SEFIZA-3560 file (N, C-alpha, C; in Angstrom, 3 decimals):
REM SEFIZA-3560
<numar><xx>1.000</xx><yy>-1.213</yy><zz>-0.307</zz><atom>N</atom></numar>
<numar><xx>0.234</xx><yy>0.083</yy><zz>0.107</zz><atom>CA</atom></numar>
<numar><xx>0.762</xx><yy>1.187</yy><zz>-0.172</zz><atom>C</atom></numar>
<numar><xx>1.554</xx><yy>1.212</yy><zz>0.816</zz><atom>N</atom></numar>
<numar><xx>3.007</xx><yy>2.743</yy><zz>0.370</zz><atom>CA</atom></numar>
<numar><xx>3.144</xx><yy>3.257</yy><zz>-0.552</zz><atom>C</atom></numar>
<numar><xx>3.309</xx><yy>2.038</yy><zz>-1.512</zz><atom>N</atom></numar>
<numar><xx>3.711</xx><yy>2.463</yy><zz>-3.222</zz><atom>CA</atom></numar>
<numar><xx>2.269</xx><yy>3.002</yy><zz>-3.670</zz><atom>C</atom></numar>
<numar><xx>1.402</xx><yy>3.014</yy><zz>-3.599</zz><atom>N</atom></numar>
<numar><xx>0.584</xx><yy>3.035</yy><zz>-3.714</zz><atom>CA</atom></numar>
<numar><xx>0.002</xx><yy>4.605</yy><zz>-3.745</zz><atom>C</atom></numar>
<numar><xx>0.316</xx><yy>5.624</yy><zz>-2.191</zz><atom>N</atom></numar>
<numar><xx>0.385</xx><yy>6.400</yy><zz>-2.130</zz><atom>CA</atom></numar>
<numar><xx>1.124</xx><yy>7.321</yy><zz>-2.093</zz><atom>C</atom></numar>
<numar><xx>2.304</xx><yy>6.655</yy><zz>-2.060</zz><atom>N</atom></numar>
<numar><xx>3.661</xx><yy>7.912</yy><zz>-2.174</zz><atom>CA</atom></numar>
<numar><xx>3.351</xx><yy>8.162</yy><zz>-3.778</zz><atom>C</atom></numar>
<numar><xx>2.918</xx><yy>7.622</yy><zz>-4.323</zz><atom>N</atom></numar>
<numar><xx>2.904</xx><yy>7.748</yy><zz>-6.411</zz><atom>CA</atom></numar>
<numar><xx>1.723</xx><yy>8.475</yy><zz>-6.208</zz><atom>C</atom></numar>
<numar><xx>0.497</xx><yy>8.282</yy><zz>-5.326</zz><atom>N</atom></numar>
<numar><xx>-0.592</xx><yy>9.182</yy><zz>-5.367</zz><atom>CA</atom></numar>
<numar><xx>0.265</xx><yy>10.952</yy><zz>-4.610</zz><atom>C</atom></numar>
<numar><xx>0.764</xx><yy>10.654</yy><zz>-3.656</zz><atom>N</atom></numar>
<numar><xx>1.601</xx><yy>12.331</yy><zz>-3.434</zz><atom>CA</atom></numar>
<numar><xx>2.259</xx><yy>12.411</yy><zz>-4.274</zz><atom>C</atom></numar>
<numar><xx>2.919</xx><yy>11.946</yy><zz>-4.977</zz><atom>N</atom></numar>
<numar><xx>4.123</xx><yy>12.874</yy><zz>-6.223</zz><atom>CA</atom></numar>
<numar><xx>3.343</xx><yy>12.857</yy><zz>-6.835</zz><atom>C</atom></numar>
<numar><xx>2.050</xx><yy>12.274</yy><zz>-7.461</zz><atom>N</atom></numar>
<numar><xx>1.147</xx><yy>12.834</yy><zz>-8.969</zz><atom>CA</atom></numar>
<numar><xx>0.622</xx><yy>14.228</yy><zz>-8.467</zz><atom>C</atom></numar>
<numar><xx>-0.045</xx><yy>14.447</yy><zz>-6.801</zz><atom>N</atom></numar>
<numar><xx>-0.697</xx><yy>15.235</yy><zz>-6.991</zz><atom>CA</atom></numar>
<numar><xx>0.116</xx><yy>16.598</yy><zz>-6.600</zz><atom>C</atom></numar>
<numar><xx>1.649</xx><yy>16.413</yy><zz>-5.450</zz><atom>N</atom></numar>
<numar><xx>2.017</xx><yy>17.249</yy><zz>-4.953</zz><atom>CA</atom></numar>
<numar><xx>3.301</xx><yy>17.136</yy><zz>-5.774</zz><atom>C</atom></numar>
<numar><xx>3.849</xx><yy>16.747</yy><zz>-6.764</zz><atom>N</atom></numar>
<numar><xx>4.993</xx><yy>16.977</yy><zz>-7.640</zz><atom>CA</atom></numar>
<numar><xx>6.190</xx><yy>16.246</yy><zz>-6.590</zz><atom>C</atom></numar>
<numar><xx>6.124</xx><yy>15.552</yy><zz>-5.189</zz><atom>N</atom></numar>
<numar><xx>7.040</xx><yy>15.828</yy><zz>-3.781</zz><atom>CA</atom></numar>
<numar><xx>6.340</xx><yy>14.584</yy><zz>-2.990</zz><atom>C</atom></numar>
<numar><xx>7.158</xx><yy>13.852</yy><zz>-2.506</zz><atom>N</atom></numar>
<numar><xx>6.449</xx><yy>12.974</yy><zz>-1.007</zz><atom>CA</atom></numar>
<numar><xx>7.191</xx><yy>14.266</yy><zz>0.096</zz><atom>C</atom></numar>
<numar><xx>6.019</xx><yy>14.023</yy><zz>1.257</zz><atom>N</atom></numar>
<numar><xx>6.858</xx><yy>15.417</yy><zz>2.366</zz><atom>CA</atom></numar>
<numar><xx>5.930</xx><yy>14.654</yy><zz>3.110</zz><atom>C</atom></numar>
<numar><xx>6.647</xx><yy>15.127</yy><zz>4.409</zz><atom>N</atom></numar>
<numar><xx>6.692</xx><yy>14.501</yy><zz>5.681</zz><atom>CA</atom></numar>
<numar><xx>4.749</xx><yy>14.488</yy><zz>6.116</zz><atom>C</atom></numar>
<numar><xx>4.160</xx><yy>14.476</yy><zz>6.500</zz><atom>N</atom></numar>
<numar><xx>2.437</xx><yy>15.424</yy><zz>5.731</zz><atom>CA</atom></numar>
<numar><xx>1.817</xx><yy>14.159</yy><zz>5.611</zz><atom>C</atom></numar>
<numar><xx>3.031</xx><yy>13.219</yy><zz>4.855</zz><atom>N</atom></numar>
<numar><xx>1.716</xx><yy>11.850</yy><zz>4.544</zz><atom>CA</atom></numar>
<numar><xx>2.101</xx><yy>11.226</yy><zz>5.151</zz><atom>C</atom></numar>
<numar><xx>3.216</xx><yy>11.306</yy><zz>6.120</zz><atom>N</atom></numar>
<numar><xx>3.630</xx><yy>9.634</yy><zz>6.625</zz><atom>CA</atom></numar>
<numar><xx>2.245</xx><yy>9.229</yy><zz>7.657</zz><atom>C</atom></numar>
<numar><xx>1.241</xx><yy>10.053</yy><zz>7.710</zz><atom>N</atom></numar>
<numar><xx>0.901</xx><yy>9.368</yy><zz>8.592</zz><atom>CA</atom></numar>
<numar><xx>-0.952</xx><yy>8.890</yy><zz>7.790</zz><atom>C</atom></numar>
<numar><xx>-0.549</xx><yy>9.792</yy><zz>6.714</zz><atom>N</atom></numar>
<numar><xx>-1.336</xx><yy>9.136</yy><zz>5.861</zz><atom>CA</atom></numar>
<numar><xx>-1.392</xx><yy>7.050</yy><zz>5.206</zz><atom>C</atom></numar>
<numar><xx>0.730</xx><yy>7.576</yy><zz>5.344</zz><atom>N</atom></numar>
<numar><xx>1.222</xx><yy>5.671</yy><zz>4.611</zz><atom>CA</atom></numar>
<numar><xx>0.848</xx><yy>4.450</yy><zz>6.266</zz><atom>C</atom></numar>
<numar><xx>0.884</xx><yy>4.940</yy><zz>7.016</zz><atom>N</atom></numar>
<numar><xx>1.173</xx><yy>4.327</yy><zz>7.932</zz><atom>CA</atom></numar>
<numar><xx>-0.432</xx><yy>3.915</yy><zz>8.533</zz><atom>C</atom></numar>
<numar><xx>-0.945</xx><yy>4.605</yy><zz>9.080</zz><atom>N</atom></numar>
<numar><xx>-2.667</xx><yy>4.154</yy><zz>8.714</zz><atom>CA</atom></numar>
<numar><xx>-3.090</xx><yy>3.331</yy><zz>7.767</zz><atom>C</atom></numar>
<numar><xx>-2.209</xx><yy>3.450</yy><zz>6.437</zz><atom>N</atom></numar>
<numar><xx>-2.315</xx><yy>2.248</yy><zz>5.354</zz><atom>CA</atom></numar>
<numar><xx>-1.754</xx><yy>0.701</yy><zz>5.791</zz><atom>C</atom></numar>
<numar><xx>-0.876</xx><yy>1.202</yy><zz>6.409</zz><atom>N</atom></numar>
<numar><xx>0.355</xx><yy>0.252</yy><zz>6.428</zz><atom>CA</atom></numar>
<numar><xx>-0.585</xx><yy>-0.628</yy><zz>7.271</zz><atom>C</atom></numar>
<numar><xx>-1.342</xx><yy>-0.139</yy><zz>8.641</zz><atom>N</atom></numar>
<numar><xx>-1.370</xx><yy>-1.111</yy><zz>10.063</zz><atom>CA</atom></numar>
<numar><xx>-3.013</xx><yy>-1.115</yy><zz>9.314</zz><atom>C</atom></numar>
<numar><xx>-3.155</xx><yy>-0.790</yy><zz>8.174</zz><atom>N</atom></numar>
<numar><xx>-5.093</xx><yy>-1.063</yy><zz>8.123</zz><atom>CA</atom></numar>
<numar><xx>-6.301</xx><yy>-0.758</yy><zz>8.945</zz><atom>C</atom></numar>
<numar><xx>-5.776</xx><yy>0.681</yy><zz>9.585</zz><atom>N</atom></numar>
<numar><xx>-6.330</xx><yy>1.433</yy><zz>10.546</zz><atom>CA</atom></numar>
<numar><xx>-7.708</xx><yy>1.562</yy><zz>9.971</zz><atom>C</atom></numar>
<numar><xx>-7.952</xx><yy>2.343</yy><zz>8.576</zz><atom>N</atom></numar>
<numar><xx>-8.672</xx><yy>2.931</yy><zz>7.625</zz><atom>CA</atom></numar>
<numar><xx>-10.112</xx><yy>1.338</yy><zz>7.664</zz><atom>C</atom></numar>
<numar><xx>-8.836</xx><yy>0.567</yy><zz>7.165</zz><atom>N</atom></numar>
<numar><xx>-9.863</xx><yy>-0.966</yy><zz>6.876</zz><atom>CA</atom></numar>
<numar><xx>-10.573</xx><yy>-1.419</yy><zz>8.277</zz><atom>C</atom></numar>
<numar><xx>-10.010</xx><yy>-1.630</yy><zz>9.037</zz><atom>N</atom></numar>
<numar><xx>-10.289</xx><yy>-1.973</yy><zz>10.587</zz><atom>CA</atom></numar>
<numar><xx>-11.910</xx><yy>-1.328</yy><zz>11.069</zz><atom>C</atom></numar>
<numar><xx>-11.408</xx><yy>0.168</yy><zz>10.396</zz><atom>N</atom></numar>
<numar><xx>-12.945</xx><yy>0.965</yy><zz>11.254</zz><atom>CA</atom></numar>
<numar><xx>-13.957</xx><yy>1.057</yy><zz>10.265</zz><atom>C</atom></numar>
<numar><xx>-13.920</xx><yy>0.571</yy><zz>8.971</zz><atom>N</atom></numar>
<numar><xx>-14.874</xx><yy>0.474</yy><zz>8.006</zz><atom>CA</atom></numar>
<numar><xx>-15.678</xx><yy>-0.979</yy><zz>8.113</zz><atom>C</atom></numar>
<numar><xx>-14.523</xx><yy>-1.872</yy><zz>8.693</zz><atom>N</atom></numar>
<numar><xx>-15.284</xx><yy>-3.062</yy><zz>8.650</zz><atom>CA</atom></numar>
<numar><xx>-15.929</xx><yy>-3.099</yy><zz>9.655</zz><atom>C</atom></numar>
<numar><xx>-15.692</xx><yy>-2.536</yy><zz>10.833</zz><atom>N</atom></numar>
<numar><xx>-16.748</xx><yy>-2.499</yy><zz>12.018</zz><atom>CA</atom></numar>
<numar><xx>-17.925</xx><yy>-1.562</yy><zz>11.996</zz><atom>C</atom></numar>
<numar><xx>-17.901</xx><yy>-0.985</yy><zz>10.912</zz><atom>N</atom></numar>
<numar><xx>-19.050</xx><yy>0.315</yy><zz>10.499</zz><atom>CA</atom></numar>
<numar><xx>-19.347</xx><yy>0.373</yy><zz>8.876</zz><atom>C</atom></numar>
<numar><xx>-19.661</xx><yy>-0.364</yy><zz>9.131</zz><atom>N</atom></numar>
<numar><xx>-19.927</xx><yy>-1.064</yy><zz>7.416</zz><atom>CA</atom></numar>
<numar><xx>-21.083</xx><yy>-0.007</yy><zz>6.432</zz><atom>C</atom></numar>
<numar><xx>-21.730</xx><yy>0.672</yy><zz>7.621</zz><atom>N</atom></numar>
<numar><xx>-22.730</xx><yy>1.888</yy><zz>7.068</zz><atom>CA</atom></numar>
<numar><xx>-21.754</xx><yy>3.246</yy><zz>6.999</zz><atom>C</atom></numar>
<numar><xx>-21.158</xx><yy>3.410</yy><zz>7.356</zz><atom>N</atom></numar>
<numar><xx>-19.938</xx><yy>5.013</yy><zz>7.528</zz><atom>CA</atom></numar>
<numar><xx>-19.541</xx><yy>4.714</yy><zz>5.803</zz><atom>C</atom></numar>
<numar><xx>-19.104</xx><yy>3.400</yy><zz>5.875</zz><atom>N</atom></numar>
<numar><xx>-18.239</xx><yy>3.270</yy><zz>4.518</zz><atom>CA</atom></numar>
<numar><xx>-19.140</xx><yy>3.418</yy><zz>3.548</zz><atom>C</atom></numar>
<numar><xx>-20.695</xx><yy>2.275</yy><zz>3.319</zz><atom>N</atom></numar>
<numar><xx>-21.637</xx><yy>2.697</yy><zz>2.143</zz><atom>CA</atom></numar>
<numar><xx>-21.853</xx><yy>4.345</yy><zz>2.364</zz><atom>C</atom></numar>
<numar><xx>-21.509</xx><yy>5.200</yy><zz>3.123</zz><atom>N</atom></numar>
<numar><xx>-22.078</xx><yy>6.664</yy><zz>3.383</zz><atom>CA</atom></numar>
<numar><xx>-20.707</xx><yy>7.474</yy><zz>2.323</zz><atom>C</atom></numar>
<numar><xx>-19.827</xx><yy>7.411</yy><zz>2.955</zz><atom>N</atom></numar>
<numar><xx>-18.874</xx><yy>7.823</yy><zz>2.548</zz><atom>CA</atom></numar>
<numar><xx>-19.086</xx><yy>7.931</yy><zz>0.831</zz><atom>C</atom></numar>
<numar><xx>-19.085</xx><yy>6.253</yy><zz>-0.022</zz><atom>N</atom></numar>
<numar><xx>-18.913</xx><yy>6.211</yy><zz>-0.962</zz><atom>CA</atom></numar>
<numar><xx>-20.316</xx><yy>6.169</yy><zz>-1.797</zz><atom>C</atom></numar>
<numar><xx>-21.903</xx><yy>6.767</yy><zz>-0.682</zz><atom>N</atom></numar>
<numar><xx>-22.519</xx><yy>7.082</yy><zz>-1.495</zz><atom>CA</atom></numar>
<numar><xx>-22.671</xx><yy>8.368</yy><zz>-1.985</zz><atom>C</atom></numar>
<numar><xx>-22.295</xx><yy>9.391</yy><zz>-1.901</zz><atom>N</atom></numar>
<numar><xx>-22.221</xx><yy>10.981</yy><zz>-1.884</zz><atom>CA</atom></numar>
<numar><xx>-21.478</xx><yy>11.127</yy><zz>-3.463</zz><atom>C</atom></numar>
<numar><xx>-21.913</xx><yy>12.321</yy><zz>-3.998</zz><atom>N</atom></numar>
<numar><xx>-22.080</xx><yy>12.833</yy><zz>-5.652</zz><atom>CA</atom></numar>
<numar><xx>-22.919</xx><yy>11.310</yy><zz>-6.481</zz><atom>C</atom></numar>
<numar><xx>-22.606</xx><yy>12.441</yy><zz>-7.855</zz><atom>N</atom></numar>
<numar><xx>-23.364</xx><yy>11.852</yy><zz>-8.648</zz><atom>CA</atom></numar>
<numar><xx>-23.727</xx><yy>10.146</yy><zz>-9.425</zz><atom>C</atom></numar>
<numar><xx>-22.070</xx><yy>9.411</yy><zz>-8.691</zz><atom>N</atom></numar>
<numar><xx>-22.292</xx><yy>8.352</yy><zz>-9.826</zz><atom>CA</atom></numar>
<numar><xx>-22.383</xx><yy>7.463</yy><zz>-8.330</zz><atom>C</atom></numar>
<numar><xx>-22.793</xx><yy>6.130</yy><zz>-8.427</zz><atom>N</atom></numar>
<numar><xx>-22.955</xx><yy>5.575</yy><zz>-8.297</zz><atom>CA</atom></numar>
<numar><xx>-21.731</xx><yy>4.514</yy><zz>-7.549</zz><atom>C</atom></numar>
<numar><xx>-21.442</xx><yy>4.084</yy><zz>-6.561</zz><atom>N</atom></numar>
<numar><xx>-20.549</xx><yy>3.440</yy><zz>-6.541</zz><atom>CA</atom></numar>
<numar><xx>-20.221</xx><yy>2.220</yy><zz>-7.351</zz><atom>C</atom></numar>
<numar><xx>-19.151</xx><yy>1.600</yy><zz>-7.641</zz><atom>N</atom></numar>
<numar><xx>-18.727</xx><yy>-0.041</yy><zz>-8.179</zz><atom>CA</atom></numar>
<numar><xx>-18.948</xx><yy>-0.711</yy><zz>-7.509</zz><atom>C</atom></numar>
<numar><xx>-20.147</xx><yy>-1.771</yy><zz>-7.786</zz><atom>N</atom></numar>
<numar><xx>-20.364</xx><yy>-2.789</yy><zz>-7.090</zz><atom>CA</atom></numar>
<numar><xx>-19.362</xx><yy>-3.796</yy><zz>-7.057</zz><atom>C</atom></numar>
<numar><xx>-18.372</xx><yy>-3.995</yy><zz>-8.352</zz><atom>N</atom></numar>
<numar><xx>-17.188</xx><yy>-4.941</yy><zz>-8.412</zz><atom>CA</atom></numar>
<numar><xx>-16.269</xx><yy>-4.700</yy><zz>-7.254</zz><atom>C</atom></numar>
<numar><xx>-16.510</xx><yy>-3.585</yy><zz>-6.824</zz><atom>N</atom></numar>
<numar><xx>-14.995</xx><yy>-3.247</yy><zz>-5.490</zz><atom>CA</atom></numar>
<numar><xx>-15.587</xx><yy>-3.800</yy><zz>-3.954</zz><atom>C</atom></numar>
<numar><xx>-14.308</xx><yy>-4.048</yy><zz>-3.319</zz><atom>N</atom></numar>
<numar><xx>-15.124</xx><yy>-3.998</yy><zz>-1.895</zz><atom>CA</atom></numar>
<numar><xx>-15.271</xx><yy>-3.419</yy><zz>-1.403</zz><atom>C</atom></numar>
<numar><xx>-16.249</xx><yy>-2.323</yy><zz>-0.961</zz><atom>N</atom></numar>
<numar><xx>-16.853</xx><yy>-0.938</yy><zz>-0.591</zz><atom>CA</atom></numar>
<numar><xx>-16.198</xx><yy>-1.053</yy><zz>0.535</zz><atom>C</atom></numar>
<numar><xx>-15.370</xx><yy>-1.863</yy><zz>2.178</zz><atom>N</atom></numar>
<numar><xx>-15.003</xx><yy>-1.536</yy><zz>2.770</zz><atom>CA</atom></numar>
<numar><xx>-13.407</xx><yy>-1.083</yy><zz>2.676</zz><atom>C</atom></numar>
<numar><xx>-12.622</xx><yy>-1.821</yy><zz>1.206</zz><atom>N</atom></numar>
<numar><xx>-11.148</xx><yy>-1.240</yy><zz>0.968</zz><atom>CA</atom></numar>
<numar><xx>-11.487</xx><yy>-0.228</yy><zz>-0.222</zz><atom>C</atom></numar>
<numar><xx>-12.968</xx><yy>-0.213</yy><zz>-0.654</zz><atom>N</atom></numar>
<numar><xx>-12.922</xx><yy>0.976</yy><zz>-1.582</zz><atom>CA</atom></numar>
<numar><xx>-13.296</xx><yy>1.981</yy><zz>-0.702</zz><atom>C</atom></numar>
<numar><xx>-13.677</xx><yy>2.671</yy><zz>0.135</zz><atom>N</atom></numar>
<numar><xx>-13.789</xx><yy>3.711</yy><zz>1.488</zz><atom>CA</atom></numar>
<numar><xx>-12.781</xx><yy>3.850</yy><zz>1.881</zz><atom>C</atom></numar>
<numar><xx>-11.539</xx><yy>2.841</yy><zz>2.353</zz><atom>N</atom></numar>
<numar><xx>-10.479</xx><yy>3.444</yy><zz>2.893</zz><atom>CA</atom></numar>
<numar><xx>-9.225</xx><yy>3.827</yy><zz>1.707</zz><atom>C</atom></numar>
<numar><xx>-9.387</xx><yy>3.371</yy><zz>0.842</zz><atom>N</atom></numar>
<numar><xx>-8.922</xx><yy>4.142</yy><zz>-0.162</zz><atom>CA</atom></numar>
<numar><xx>-8.992</xx><yy>5.272</yy><zz>-1.027</zz><atom>C</atom></numar>
<numar><xx>-10.396</xx><yy>5.781</yy><zz>-0.737</zz><atom>N</atom></numar>
<numar><xx>-11.186</xx><yy>6.897</yy><zz>-0.774</zz><atom>CA</atom></numar>
<numar><xx>-10.782</xx><yy>7.992</yy><zz>0.308</zz><atom>C</atom></numar>
<numar><xx>-10.292</xx><yy>7.372</yy><zz>1.490</zz><atom>N</atom></numar>
<numar><xx>-10.073</xx><yy>8.442</yy><zz>2.686</zz><atom>CA</atom></numar>
<numar><xx>-8.667</xx><yy>7.976</yy><zz>2.336</zz><atom>C</atom></numar>
<numar><xx>-8.040</xx><yy>7.168</yy><zz>1.820</zz><atom>N</atom></numar>
<numar><xx>-6.710</xx><yy>8.529</yy><zz>1.786</zz><atom>CA</atom></numar>
<numar><xx>-6.274</xx><yy>9.310</yy><zz>0.980</zz><atom>C</atom></numar>
<numar><xx>-7.113</xx><yy>9.156</yy><zz>-0.682</zz><atom>N</atom></numar>
<numar><xx>-7.117</xx><yy>9.947</yy><zz>-1.586</zz><atom>CA</atom></numar>
<numar><xx>-7.902</xx><yy>11.295</yy><zz>-1.439</zz><atom>C</atom></numar>
<numar><xx>-8.589</xx><yy>11.181</yy><zz>-0.155</zz><atom>N</atom></numar>
<numar><xx>-8.954</xx><yy>12.542</yy><zz>-0.037</zz><atom>CA</atom></numar>
<numar><xx>-7.869</xx><yy>13.663</yy><zz>1.235</zz><atom>C</atom></numar>
<numar><xx>-7.539</xx><yy>12.501</yy><zz>2.024</zz><atom>N</atom></numar>
<numar><xx>-6.394</xx><yy>13.117</yy><zz>2.479</zz><atom>CA</atom></numar>
<numar><xx>-4.882</xx><yy>13.389</yy><zz>1.971</zz><atom>C</atom></numar>
<numar><xx>-4.630</xx><yy>13.185</yy><zz>1.167</zz><atom>N</atom></numar>
<numar><xx>-3.656</xx><yy>13.397</yy><zz>0.012</zz><atom>CA</atom></numar>
<numar><xx>-4.305</xx><yy>14.582</yy><zz>-0.653</zz><atom>C</atom></numar>
<numar><xx>-5.767</xx><yy>14.894</yy><zz>-1.083</zz><atom>N</atom></numar>
<numar><xx>-5.695</xx><yy>15.901</yy><zz>-2.303</zz><atom>CA</atom></numar>
<numar><xx>-6.069</xx><yy>16.441</yy><zz>-1.069</zz><atom>C</atom></numar>
<numar><xx>-6.224</xx><yy>16.878</yy><zz>-0.321</zz><atom>N</atom></numar>
<numar><xx>-6.361</xx><yy>17.998</yy><zz>0.966</zz><atom>CA</atom></numar>
<numar><xx>-5.138</xx><yy>18.961</yy><zz>1.276</zz><atom>C</atom></numar>
<numar><xx>-4.323</xx><yy>18.087</yy><zz>1.483</zz><atom>N</atom></numar>
<numar><xx>-2.547</xx><yy>18.506</yy><zz>1.489</zz><atom>CA</atom></numar>
<numar><xx>-2.480</xx><yy>20.084</yy><zz>1.144</zz><atom>C</atom></numar>
<numar><xx>-2.190</xx><yy>21.150</yy><zz>1.619</zz><atom>N</atom></numar>
<numar><xx>-1.415</xx><yy>22.577</yy><zz>1.294</zz><atom>CA</atom></numar>
<numar><xx>-1.307</xx><yy>21.990</yy><zz>0.093</zz><atom>C</atom></numar>
<numar><xx>0.093</xx><yy>21.777</yy><zz>-0.303</zz><atom>N</atom></numar>
<numar><xx>0.527</xx><yy>21.127</yy><zz>-1.523</zz><atom>CA</atom></numar>
<numar><xx>-0.370</xx><yy>20.723</yy><zz>-2.652</zz><atom>C</atom></numar>
<numar><xx>-0.913</xx><yy>19.983</yy><zz>-2.692</zz><atom>N</atom></numar>
<numar><xx>-1.928</xx><yy>19.592</yy><zz>-3.424</zz><atom>CA</atom></numar>
<numar><xx>-3.192</xx><yy>20.443</yy><zz>-3.967</zz><atom>C</atom></numar>
<numar><xx>-3.610</xx><yy>21.578</yy><zz>-2.941</zz><atom>N</atom></numar>
<numar><xx>-4.482</xx><yy>22.389</yy><zz>-3.308</zz><atom>CA</atom></numar>
<numar><xx>-3.572</xx><yy>23.829</yy><zz>-4.265</zz><atom>C</atom></numar>
<numar><xx>-2.329</xx><yy>24.347</yy><zz>-3.778</zz><atom>N</atom></numar>
<numar><xx>-1.950</xx><yy>25.337</yy><zz>-4.143</zz><atom>CA</atom></numar>
<numar><xx>-1.063</xx><yy>24.862</yy><zz>-5.747</zz><atom>C</atom></numar>
<numar><xx>-0.905</xx><yy>23.212</yy><zz>-6.068</zz><atom>N</atom></numar>
<numar><xx>-0.040</xx><yy>23.431</yy><zz>-6.786</zz><atom>CA</atom></numar>
<numar><xx>-0.085</xx><yy>23.788</yy><zz>-8.203</zz><atom>C</atom></numar>
//
């Protein structure tokens, strides 16, 4: 997982920085997956936001976890002002 996160960070900010380390650690320890497995309703609620329905072929908890990590990366100041 960290390789995917590093690549996303590099593509969104043109560099890897220290602010991404908590997101990487969360993914490595699977904290987000565990949280969404415990509360499947929260995972579905997250993925139901927007006009497009979530992809039914994807695992809901994993999809929600990756969505959360992507949101963390895209909300970094470096990504917003790039």
